[in-house]
N, CA, C, O and the ligand as a Tripos MOL2 file, in Angstrom:
@<TRIPOS>MOLECULE
protein
  257   255    65     0     0
PROTEIN
NO_CHARGES

@<TRIPOS>ATOM
      1 N          60.3650 -154.4290   -8.8530 N.3       1 MET1
      2 CA         61.5050 -153.8640   -9.5850 C.3       1 MET1
      3 C          61.6560 -154.5400  -10.9390 C.2       1 MET1
      4 O          61.9800 -153.8980  -11.9380 O.2       1 MET1
      5 N          61.4120 -155.8720  -10.9570 N.am      2 GLY2
      6 CA         61.5360 -156.6170  -12.2070 C.3       2 GLY2
      7 C          60.5070 -156.1540  -13.2190 C.2       2 GLY2
      8 O          60.7680 -156.1220  -14.4210 O.2       2 GLY2
      9 N          59.3420 -155.7970  -12.7220 N.am      3 GLY3
     10 CA         58.2750 -155.3480  -13.6040 C.3       3 GLY3
     11 C          58.6080 -154.0460  -14.2930 C.2       3 GLY3
     12 O          58.3400 -153.8890  -15.4840 O.2       3 GLY3
     13 N          59.1920 -153.1020  -13.5620 N.am      4 SER4
     14 CA         59.5150 -151.8030  -14.1510 C.3       4 SER4
     15 C          60.6690 -151.9220  -15.1410 C.2       4 SER4
     16 O          60.7400 -151.1750  -16.1160 O.2       4 SER4
     17 N          61.5810 -152.8770  -14.8810 N.am      5 LEU5
     18 CA         62.6940 -153.1070  -15.8160 C.3       5 LEU5
     19 C          62.1540 -153.6410  -17.1460 C.2       5 LEU5
     20 O          62.6090 -153.2540  -18.2230 O.2       5 LEU5
     21 N          61.1690 -154.5430  -17.0390 N.am      6 TYR6
     22 CA         60.5250 -155.1100  -18.2220 C.3       6 TYR6
     23 C          59.8430 -154.0080  -19.0300 C.2       6 TYR6
     24 O          59.9280 -153.9580  -20.2570 O.2       6 TYR6
     25 N          59.1560 -153.1200  -18.2850 N.am      7 LEU7
     26 CA         58.4700 -151.9880  -18.9160 C.3       7 LEU7
     27 C          59.4830 -151.0780  -19.6120 C.2       7 LEU7
     28 O          59.2450 -150.5880  -20.7160 O.2       7 LEU7
     29 N          60.6160 -150.8640  -18.9420 N.am      8 LEU8
     30 CA         61.6750 -150.0120  -19.4930 C.3       8 LEU8
     31 C          62.2100 -150.6040  -20.7980 C.2       8 LEU8
     32 O          62.4710 -149.8820  -21.7600 O.2       8 LEU8
     33 N          62.3700 -151.9500  -20.8130 N.am      9 MET9
     34 CA         62.8480 -152.6280  -22.0140 C.3       9 MET9
     35 C          61.8650 -152.4550  -23.1740 C.2       9 MET9
     36 O          62.2690 -152.2420  -24.3170 O.2       9 MET9
     37 N          60.5670 -152.5490  -22.8650 N.am     10 ILE10
     38 CA         59.5360 -152.3870  -23.9060 C.3      10 ILE10
     39 C          59.5730 -150.9690  -24.4610 C.2      10 ILE10
     40 O          59.5080 -150.7650  -25.6730 O.2      10 ILE10
     41 N          59.6780 -149.9860  -23.5580 N.am     11 ILE11
     42 CA         59.7360 -148.5830  -23.9840 C.3      11 ILE11
     43 C          60.9620 -148.3520  -24.8630 C.2      11 ILE11
     44 O          60.8960 -147.6610  -25.8800 O.2      11 ILE11
     45 N          62.0960 -148.9520  -24.4440 N.am     12 LEU12
     46 CA         63.3490 -148.8160  -25.1950 C.3      12 LEU12
     47 C          63.2050 -149.4510  -26.5860 C.2      12 LEU12
     48 O          63.6510 -148.8900  -27.5870 O.2      12 LEU12
     49 N          62.5730 -150.6310  -26.6270 N.am     13 ALA13
     50 CA         62.3730 -151.3270  -27.8980 C.3      13 ALA13
     51 C          61.4880 -150.5090  -28.8350 C.2      13 ALA13
     52 O          61.7530 -150.4190  -30.0340 O.2      13 ALA13
     53 N          60.4320 -149.9120  -28.2730 N.am     14 ILE14
     54 CA         59.5310 -149.0770  -29.0820 C.3      14 ILE14
     55 C          60.2780 -147.8520  -29.5920 C.2      14 ILE14
     56 O          60.1370 -147.4560  -30.7490 O.2      14 ILE14
     57 N          61.0800 -147.2550  -28.7010 N.am     15 PHE15
     58 CA         61.8370 -146.0630  -29.0690 C.3      15 PHE15
     59 C          62.8000 -146.3670  -30.2250 C.2      15 PHE15
     60 O          62.9120 -145.5900  -31.1720 O.2      15 PHE15
     61 N          63.4980 -147.5200  -30.1290 N.am     16 ILE16
     62 CA         64.4460 -147.9120  -31.1870 C.3      16 ILE16
     63 C          63.6950 -148.1760  -32.4960 C.2      16 ILE16
     64 O          64.1580 -147.7970  -33.5720 O.2      16 ILE16
     65 N          62.5360 -148.8270  -32.3930 N.am     17 SER17
     66 CA         61.7300 -149.1100  -33.5870 C.3      17 SER17
     67 C          61.2950 -147.8190  -34.2710 C.2      17 SER17
     68 O          61.3830 -147.6890  -35.4920 O.2      17 SER17
     69 N          60.8250 -146.8680  -33.4690 N.am     18 VAL18
     70 CA         60.3720 -145.5880  -34.0190 C.3      18 VAL18
     71 C          61.5470 -144.8480  -34.6420 C.2      18 VAL18
     72 O          61.4150 -144.2800  -35.7270 O.2      18 VAL18
     73 N          62.7030 -144.8470  -33.9650 N.am     19 ALA19
     74 CA         63.8930 -144.1700  -34.4800 C.3      19 ALA19
     75 C          64.3360 -144.7870  -35.8030 C.2      19 ALA19
     76 O          64.7070 -144.0730  -36.7350 O.2      19 ALA19
     77 N          64.2960 -146.1300  -35.8820 N.am     20 ALA20
     78 CA         64.6760 -146.8260  -37.1140 C.3      20 ALA20
     79 C          63.6960 -146.5050  -38.2350 C.2      20 ALA20
     80 O          64.0860 -146.3460  -39.3920 O.2      20 ALA20
     81 N          62.4170 -146.4100  -37.8750 N.am     21 MET21
     82 CA         61.3740 -146.1150  -38.8530 C.3      21 MET21
     83 C          61.5560 -144.7010  -39.4210 C.2      21 MET21
     84 O          61.4270 -144.4790  -40.6250 O.2      21 MET21
     85 N          61.8610 -143.7450  -38.5180 N.am     22 ILE22
     86 CA         62.0780 -142.3610  -38.9370 C.3      22 ILE22
     87 C          63.3080 -142.2730  -39.8370 C.2      22 ILE22
     88 O          63.2920 -141.5810  -40.8560 O.2      22 ILE22
     89 N          64.3860 -142.9860  -39.4500 N.am     23 ALA23
     90 CA         65.6200 -142.9800  -40.2390 C.3      23 ALA23
     91 C          65.3580 -143.5440  -41.6310 C.2      23 ALA23
     92 O          65.8580 -143.0180  -42.6260 O.2      23 ALA23
     93 N          64.5660 -144.6250  -41.6980 N.am     24 ARG24
     94 CA         64.2470 -145.2360  -42.9800 C.3      24 ARG24
     95 C          63.3860 -144.2970  -43.8160 C.2      24 ARG24
     96 O          63.5750 -144.1820  -45.0270 O.2      24 ARG24
     97 N          62.4360 -143.6240  -43.1620 N.am     25 ALA25
     98 CA         61.5420 -142.6880  -43.8710 C.3      25 ALA25
     99 C          62.3540 -141.5330  -44.4520 C.2      25 ALA25
    100 O          62.1130 -141.1080  -45.5810 O.2      25 ALA25
    101 N          63.3130 -141.0290  -43.6850 N.am     26 ASN26
    102 CA         64.1560 -139.9340  -44.1650 C.3      26 ASN26
    103 C          64.9980 -140.3810  -45.3510 C.2      26 ASN26
    104 O          65.1710 -139.6320  -46.3130 O.2      26 ASN26
    105 N          65.5250 -141.6120  -45.2830 N.am     27 ARG27
    106 CA         66.3490 -142.1250  -46.3740 C.3      27 ARG27
    107 C          65.5000 -142.2970  -47.6300 C.2      27 ARG27
    108 O          65.9370 -141.9750  -48.7350 O.2      27 ARG27
    109 N          64.2890 -142.8070  -47.4480 N.am     28 ALA28
    110 CA         63.3820 -142.9930  -48.5850 C.3      28 ALA28
    111 C          63.0520 -141.6400  -49.2130 C.2      28 ALA28
    112 O          62.9400 -141.5230  -50.4330 O.2      28 ALA28
    113 N          62.9020 -140.6370  -48.3790 N.am     29 GLU29
    114 CA         62.5950 -139.2990  -48.8730 C.3      29 GLU29
    115 C          63.7680 -138.7520  -49.6790 C.2      29 GLU29
    116 O          63.5710 -138.1040  -50.7060 O.2      29 GLU29
    117 N          64.9950 -139.0150  -49.2100 N.am     30 ASP30
    118 CA         66.1860 -138.5650  -49.9310 C.3      30 ASP30
    119 C          66.2660 -139.2260  -51.2980 C.2      30 ASP30
    120 O          66.5750 -138.5750  -52.2960 O.2      30 ASP30
    121 N          65.9850 -140.5250  -51.3360 N.am     31 THR31
    122 CA         66.0050 -141.2470  -52.6000 C.3      31 THR31
    123 C          64.9550 -140.6790  -53.5350 C.2      31 THR31
    124 O          65.1820 -140.5340  -54.7360 O.2      31 THR31
    125 N          63.7970 -140.3570  -52.9630 N.am     32 TYR32
    126 CA         62.7150 -139.7940  -53.7460 C.3      32 TYR32
    127 C          63.1410 -138.4380  -54.3170 C.2      32 TYR32
    128 O          62.8590 -138.1290  -55.4750 O.2      32 TYR32
    129 N          63.8140 -137.6410  -53.5060 N.am     33 ASP33
    130 CA         64.2770 -136.3260  -53.9510 C.3      33 ASP33
    131 C          65.2970 -136.4650  -55.0770 C.2      33 ASP33
    132 O          65.3050 -135.6690  -56.0160 O.2      33 ASP33
    133 N          66.1650 -137.4850  -54.9780 N.am     34 ASP34
    134 CA         67.1690 -137.6920  -56.0150 C.3      34 ASP34
    135 C          66.5080 -137.9870  -57.3580 C.2      34 ASP34
    136 O          66.9840 -137.5550  -58.4080 O.2      34 ASP34
    137 N          65.4090 -138.7250  -57.3060 N.am     35 LEU35
    138 CA         64.7070 -139.0770  -58.5320 C.3      35 LEU35
    139 C          63.9400 -137.8780  -59.1010 C.2      35 LEU35
    140 O          63.5860 -137.8510  -60.2800 O.2      35 LEU35
    141 N          63.6960 -136.9030  -58.2490 N.am     36 GLU36
    142 CA         62.8890 -135.7560  -58.6500 C.3      36 GLU36
    143 C          63.7130 -134.6570  -59.3130 C.2      36 GLU36
    144 O          63.1470 -133.6510  -59.7410 O.2      36 GLU36
    145 N          65.0160 -134.8160  -59.4100 N.am     37 THR37
    146 CA         65.8740 -133.7360  -59.8870 C.3      37 THR37
    147 C          65.6070 -133.3830  -61.3450 C.2      37 THR37
    148 O          65.9720 -132.2960  -61.7950 O.2      37 THR37
    149 N          64.9710 -134.2960  -62.0920 N.am     38 ASP38
    150 CA         64.7040 -134.0330  -63.5060 C.3      38 ASP38
    151 C          63.4580 -133.1680  -63.7000 C.2      38 ASP38
    152 O          63.1930 -132.6930  -64.8040 O.2      38 ASP38
    153 N          62.6990 -132.9680  -62.6270 N.am     39 GLU39
    154 CA         61.4590 -132.2110  -62.7600 C.3      39 GLU39
    155 C          61.7350 -130.7250  -62.9410 C.2      39 GLU39
    156 O          62.6660 -130.1690  -62.3580 O.2      39 GLU39
    157 N          60.9090 -130.1040  -63.7550 N.am     40 TRP40
    158 CA         61.0500 -128.6610  -63.9870 C.3      40 TRP40
    159 C          59.7080 -128.0980  -64.4280 C.2      40 TRP40
    160 O          58.8420 -128.8310  -64.9060 O.2      40 TRP40
    161 N          59.5460 -126.8080  -64.2670 N.am     41 ASP41
    162 CA         58.3120 -126.1470  -64.6700 C.3      41 ASP41
    163 C          58.5390 -125.4420  -65.9940 C.2      41 ASP41
    164 O          59.4740 -124.6540  -66.1350 O.2      41 ASP41
    165 N          57.6900 -125.7240  -66.9560 N.am     42 CYS42
    166 CA         57.8070 -125.1100  -68.2730 C.3      42 CYS42
    167 C          57.5690 -123.6030  -68.1680 C.2      42 CYS42
    168 O          56.5320 -123.1800  -67.6560 O.2      42 CYS42
    169 N          58.5150 -122.7860  -68.6460 N.am     43 PRO43
    170 CA         58.3500 -121.3350  -68.5820 C.3      43 PRO43
    171 C          57.2960 -120.8250  -69.5630 C.2      43 PRO43
    172 O          56.7500 -119.7380  -69.3770 O.2      43 PRO43
    173 N          57.0100 -121.6020  -70.5990 N.am     44 ASP44
    174 CA         56.0520 -121.1640  -71.6210 C.3      44 ASP44
    175 C          54.6100 -121.3800  -71.1930 C.2      44 ASP44
    176 O          53.7810 -120.4780  -71.3180 O.2      44 ASP44
    177 N          54.3050 -122.5690  -70.6880 N.am     45 CYS45
    178 CA         52.9160 -122.8820  -70.3630 C.3      45 CYS45
    179 C          52.7100 -123.1640  -68.8830 C.2      45 CYS45
    180 O          51.5750 -123.2820  -68.4230 O.2      45 CYS45
    181 N          53.8140 -123.2730  -68.1290 N.am     46 GLY46
    182 CA         53.6940 -123.5080  -66.6960 C.3      46 GLY46
    183 C          53.4420 -124.9570  -66.3390 C.2      46 GLY46
    184 O          53.1980 -125.2760  -65.1750 O.2      46 GLY46
    185 N          53.4960 -125.8480  -67.3320 N.am     47 PHE47
    186 CA         53.2780 -127.2670  -67.0790 C.3      47 PHE47
    187 C          54.4380 -127.8330  -66.2700 C.2      47 PHE47
    188 O          55.6010 -127.5300  -66.5380 O.2      47 PHE47
    189 N          54.1110 -128.6590  -65.2760 N.am     48 HIS48
    190 CA         55.1570 -129.2650  -64.4500 C.3      48 HIS48
    191 C          55.6230 -130.5530  -65.1170 C.2      48 HIS48
    192 O          54.9490 -131.5800  -65.0370 O.2      48 HIS48
    193 N          56.7800 -130.4960  -65.7770 N.am     49 VAL49
    194 CA         57.3220 -131.6470  -66.4890 C.3      49 VAL49
    195 C          58.0440 -132.5440  -65.5000 C.2      49 VAL49
    196 O          58.9390 -132.0950  -64.7830 O.2      49 VAL49
    197 N          57.6520 -133.8180  -65.4600 N.am     50 GLN50
    198 CA         58.2140 -134.7370  -64.4690 C.3      50 GLN50
    199 C          59.3990 -135.5230  -65.0040 C.2      50 GLN50
    200 O          60.1930 -136.0410  -64.2190 O.2      50 GLN50
    201 N          59.5390 -135.6260  -66.3370 N.am     51 ALA51
    202 CA         60.6680 -136.3780  -66.8980 C.3      51 ALA51
    203 C          60.9630 -135.8640  -68.2970 C.2      51 ALA51
    204 O          60.0580 -135.4440  -69.0190 O.2      51 ALA51
    205 N          62.2270 -135.8980  -68.6710 N.am     52 GLY52
    206 CA         62.6040 -135.4840  -70.0090 C.3      52 GLY52
    207 C          62.9530 -134.0150  -70.0860 C.2      52 GLY52
    208 O          62.7190 -133.2540  -69.1470 O.2      52 GLY52
    209 N          63.5220 -133.6210  -71.2260 N.am     53 ASP53
    210 CA         63.9670 -132.2400  -71.4150 C.3      53 ASP53
    211 C          63.0060 -131.4340  -72.2630 C.2      53 ASP53
    212 O          63.2640 -130.2650  -72.5530 O.2      53 ASP53
    213 N          61.8940 -132.0440  -72.6680 N.am     54 THR54
    214 CA         60.9160 -131.3530  -73.4970 C.3      54 THR54
    215 C          59.5520 -131.3660  -72.8140 C.2      54 THR54
    216 O          59.1090 -132.3900  -72.2940 O.2      54 THR54
    217 N          58.9040 -130.2130  -72.8290 N.am     55 CYS55
    218 CA         57.5690 -130.1180  -72.2390 C.3      55 CYS55
    219 C          56.6080 -130.9470  -73.0760 C.2      55 CYS55
    220 O          56.4850 -130.7240  -74.2800 O.2      55 CYS55
    221 N          55.9240 -131.9030  -72.4520 N.am     56 ILE56
    222 CA         55.0130 -132.7490  -73.2070 C.3      56 ILE56
    223 C          53.7130 -132.0230  -73.5070 C.2      56 ILE56
    224 O          52.8950 -132.5130  -74.2860 O.2      56 ILE56
    225 N          53.5160 -130.8720  -72.9050 N.am     57 TYR57
    226 CA         52.2740 -130.1120  -73.1090 C.3      57 TYR57
    227 C          52.3890 -129.1690  -74.2930 C.2      57 TYR57
    228 O          51.4920 -129.1290  -75.1350 O.2      57 TYR57
    229 N          53.4990 -128.3920  -74.3790 N.am     58 CYS58
    230 CA         53.6330 -127.4240  -75.4700 C.3      58 CYS58
    231 C          54.8790 -127.6660  -76.3230 C.2      58 CYS58
    232 O          55.0620 -126.9970  -77.3400 O.2      58 CYS58
    233 N          55.7370 -128.6060  -75.9300 N.am     59 GLY59
    234 CA         56.8840 -128.9480  -76.7550 C.3      59 GLY59
    235 C          58.0990 -128.0760  -76.5250 C.2      59 GLY59
    236 O          59.0920 -128.2230  -77.2380 O.2      59 GLY59
    237 N          58.0600 -127.1630  -75.5480 N.am     60 ALA60
    238 CA         59.1970 -126.2950  -75.2850 C.3      60 ALA60
    239 C          60.3570 -127.0730  -74.6780 C.2      60 ALA60
    240 O          60.1600 -128.0680  -73.9810 O.2      60 ALA60
    241 N          61.5600 -126.6030  -74.9520 N.am     61 LYS61
    242 CA         62.7460 -127.2550  -74.4080 C.3      61 LYS61
    243 C          62.9750 -126.8130  -72.9680 C.2      61 LYS61
    244 O          62.5720 -125.7210  -72.5680 O.2      61 LYS61
    245 N          63.6200 -127.6700  -72.2050 N.am     62 LYS62
    246 CA         63.9360 -127.3540  -70.8180 C.3      62 LYS62
    247 C          64.9390 -126.1960  -70.7560 C.2      62 LYS62
    248 O          65.9690 -126.2480  -71.4270 O.2      62 LYS62
    249 N          64.6600 -125.1590  -69.9700 N.am     63 PRO63
    250 CA         65.6160 -124.0370  -69.8460 C.3      63 PRO63
    251 C          66.8770 -124.4760  -69.1300 C.2      63 PRO63
    252 O          66.8160 -125.2870  -68.2060 O.2      63 PRO63
    253 N          67.9990 -123.9610  -69.5360 N.am     64 GLN64
    254 CA         69.2850 -124.3580  -68.9340 C.3      64 GLN64
    255 C          69.5180 -123.6520  -67.6160 C.2      64 GLN64
    256 O          70.5460 -123.8660  -66.9740 O.2      64 GLN64
    257 ZN         55.1630 -126.1310  -71.8360 Zn       65 ZN65
@<TRIPOS>BOND
     1     1     2 1
     2     2     3 1
     3     3     4 2
     4     3     5 am
     5     5     6 1
     6     6     7 1
     7     7     8 2
     8     7     9 am
     9     9    10 1
    10    10    11 1
    11    11    12 2
    12    11    13 am
    13    13    14 1
    14    14    15 1
    15    15    16 2
    16    15    17 am
    17    17    18 1
    18    18    19 1
    19    19    20 2
    20    19    21 am
    21    21    22 1
    22    22    23 1
    23    23    24 2
    24    23    25 am
    25    25    26 1
    26    26    27 1
    27    27    28 2
    28    27    29 am
    29    29    30 1
    30    30    31 1
    31    31    32 2
    32    31    33 am
    33    33    34 1
    34    34    35 1
    35    35    36 2
    36    35    37 am
    37    37    38 1
    38    38    39 1
    39    39    40 2
    40    39    41 am
    41    41    42 1
    42    42    43 1
    43    43    44 2
    44    43    45 am
    45    45    46 1
    46    46    47 1
    47    47    48 2
    48    47    49 am
    49    49    50 1
    50    50    51 1
    51    51    52 2
    52    51    53 am
    53    53    54 1
    54    54    55 1
    55    55    56 2
    56    55    57 am
    57    57    58 1
    58    58    59 1
    59    59    60 2
    60    59    61 am
    61    61    62 1
    62    62    63 1
    63    63    64 2
    64    63    65 am
    65    65    66 1
    66    66    67 1
    67    67    68 2
    68    67    69 am
    69    69    70 1
    70    70    71 1
    71    71    72 2
    72    71    73 am
    73    73    74 1
    74    74    75 1
    75    75    76 2
    76    75    77 am
    77    77    78 1
    78    78    79 1
    79    79    80 2
    80    79    81 am
    81    81    82 1
    82    82    83 1
    83    83    84 2
    84    83    85 am
    85    85    86 1
    86    86    87 1
    87    87    88 2
    88    87    89 am
    89    89    90 1
    90    90    91 1
    91    91    92 2
    92    91    93 am
    93    93    94 1
    94    94    95 1
    95    95    96 2
    96    95    97 am
    97    97    98 1
    98    98    99 1
    99    99   100 2
   100    99   101 am
   101   101   102 1
   102   102   103 1
   103   103   104 2
   104   103   105 am
   105   105   106 1
   106   106   107 1
   107   107   108 2
   108   107   109 am
   109   109   110 1
   110   110   111 1
   111   111   112 2
   112   111   113 am
   113   113   114 1
   114   114   115 1
   115   115   116 2
   116   115   117 am
   117   117   118 1
   118   118   119 1
   119   119   120 2
   120   119   121 am
   121   121   122 1
   122   122   123 1
   123   123   124 2
   124   123   125 am
   125   125   126 1
   126   126   127 1
   127   127   128 2
   128   127   129 am
   129   129   130 1
   130   130   131 1
   131   131   132 2
   132   131   133 am
   133   133   134 1
   134   134   135 1
   135   135   136 2
   136   135   137 am
   137   137   138 1
   138   138   139 1
   139   139   140 2
   140   139   141 am
   141   141   142 1
   142   142   143 1
   143   143   144 2
   144   143   145 am
   145   145   146 1
   146   146   147 1
   147   147   148 2
   148   147   149 am
   149   149   150 1
   150   150   151 1
   151   151   152 2
   152   151   153 am
   153   153   154 1
   154   154   155 1
   155   155   156 2
   156   155   157 am
   157   157   158 1
   158   158   159 1
   159   159   160 2
   160   159   161 am
   161   161   162 1
   162   162   163 1
   163   163   164 2
   164   163   165 am
   165   165   166 1
   166   166   167 1
   167   167   168 2
   168   167   169 am
   169   169   170 1
   170   170   171 1
   171   171   172 2
   172   171   173 am
   173   173   174 1
   174   174   175 1
   175   175   176 2
   176   175   177 am
   177   177   178 1
   178   178   179 1
   179   179   180 2
   180   179   181 am
   181   181   182 1
   182   182   183 1
   183   183   184 2
   184   183   185 am
   185   185   186 1
   186   186   187 1
   187   187   188 2
   188   187   189 am
   189   189   190 1
   190   190   191 1
   191   191   192 2
   192   191   193 am
   193   193   194 1
   194   194   195 1
   195   195   196 2
   196   195   197 am
   197   197   198 1
   198   198   199 1
   199   199   200 2
   200   199   201 am
   201   201   202 1
   202   202   203 1
   203   203   204 2
   204   203   205 am
   205   205   206 1
   206   206   207 1
   207   207   208 2
   208   207   209 am
   209   209   210 1
   210   210   211 1
   211   211   212 2
   212   211   213 am
   213   213   214 1
   214   214   215 1
   215   215   216 2
   216   215   217 am
   217   217   218 1
   218   218   219 1
   219   219   220 2
   220   219   221 am
   221   221   222 1
   222   222   223 1
   223   223   224 2
   224   223   225 am
   225   225   226 1
   226   226   227 1
   227   227   228 2
   228   227   229 am
   229   229   230 1
   230   230   231 1
   231   231   232 2
   232   231   233 am
   233   233   234 1
   234   234   235 1
   235   235   236 2
   236   235   237 am
   237   237   238 1
   238   238   239 1
   239   239   240 2
   240   239   241 am
   241   241   242 1
   242   242   243 1
   243   243   244 2
   244   243   245 am
   245   245   246 1
   246   246   247 1
   247   247   248 2
   248   247   249 am
   249   249   250 1
   250   250   251 1
   251   251   252 2
   252   251   253 am
   253   253   254 1
   254   254   255 1
   255   255   256 2
@<TRIPOS>SUBSTRUCTURE
     1 MET1         2 RESIDUE 1 A MET
     2 GLY2         6 RESIDUE 1 A GLY
     3 GLY3        10 RESIDUE 1 A GLY
     4 SER4        14 RESIDUE 1 A SER
     5 LEU5        18 RESIDUE 1 A LEU
     6 TYR6        22 RESIDUE 1 A TYR
     7 LEU7        26 RESIDUE 1 A LEU
     8 LEU8        30 RESIDUE 1 A LEU
     9 MET9        34 RESIDUE 1 A MET
    10 ILE10       38 RESIDUE 1 A ILE
    11 ILE11       42 RESIDUE 1 A ILE
    12 LEU12       46 RESIDUE 1 A LEU
    13 ALA13       50 RESIDUE 1 A ALA
    14 ILE14       54 RESIDUE 1 A ILE
    15 PHE15       58 RESIDUE 1 A PHE
    16 ILE16       62 RESIDUE 1 A ILE
    17 SER17       66 RESIDUE 1 A SER
    18 VAL18       70 RESIDUE 1 A VAL
    19 ALA19       74 RESIDUE 1 A ALA
    20 ALA20       78 RESIDUE 1 A ALA
    21 MET21       82 RESIDUE 1 A MET
    22 ILE22       86 RESIDUE 1 A ILE
    23 ALA23       90 RESIDUE 1 A ALA
    24 ARG24       94 RESIDUE 1 A ARG
    25 ALA25       98 RESIDUE 1 A ALA
    26 ASN26      102 RESIDUE 1 A ASN
    27 ARG27      106 RESIDUE 1 A ARG
    28 ALA28      110 RESIDUE 1 A ALA
    29 GLU29      114 RESIDUE 1 A GLU
    30 ASP30      118 RESIDUE 1 A ASP
    31 THR31      122 RESIDUE 1 A THR
    32 TYR32      126 RESIDUE 1 A TYR
    33 ASP33      130 RESIDUE 1 A ASP
    34 ASP34      134 RESIDUE 1 A ASP
    35 LEU35      138 RESIDUE 1 A LEU
    36 GLU36      142 RESIDUE 1 A GLU
    37 THR37      146 RESIDUE 1 A THR
    38 ASP38      150 RESIDUE 1 A ASP
    39 GLU39      154 RESIDUE 1 A GLU
    40 TRP40      158 RESIDUE 1 A TRP
    41 ASP41      162 RESIDUE 1 A ASP
    42 CYS42      166 RESIDUE 1 A CYS
    43 PRO43      170 RESIDUE 1 A PRO
    44 ASP44      174 RESIDUE 1 A ASP
    45 CYS45      178 RESIDUE 1 A CYS
    46 GLY46      182 RESIDUE 1 A GLY
    47 PHE47      186 RESIDUE 1 A PHE
    48 HIS48      190 RESIDUE 1 A HIS
    49 VAL49      194 RESIDUE 1 A VAL
    50 GLN50      198 RESIDUE 1 A GLN
    51 ALA51      202 RESIDUE 1 A ALA
    52 GLY52      206 RESIDUE 1 A GLY
    53 ASP53      210 RESIDUE 1 A ASP
    54 THR54      214 RESIDUE 1 A THR
    55 CYS55      218 RESIDUE 1 A CYS
    56 ILE56      222 RESIDUE 1 A ILE
    57 TYR57      226 RESIDUE 1 A TYR
    58 CYS58      230 RESIDUE 1 A CYS
    59 GLY59      234 RESIDUE 1 A GLY
    60 ALA60      238 RESIDUE 1 A ALA
    61 LYS61      242 RESIDUE 1 A LYS
    62 LYS62      246 RESIDUE 1 A LYS
    63 PRO63      250 RESIDUE 1 A PRO
    64 GLN64      254 RESIDUE 1 A GLN
    65 ZN65       257 GROUP 0 **** ****
């Protein structure tokens, strides 16, 4: 009986670790998404602008 309880504790510990890891991964993804809000696709040339309000490829302004 003691052996199965020990096994149960290990399974529980692994489960908590995985749950914490998933929670952290989701939070990191949210932070990543927040940083991505400035990204936009240039309507003139289709260039994917990652930062700034001006297309670095053709110089077009970011559409409102
Ligand atoms: Zn462009």
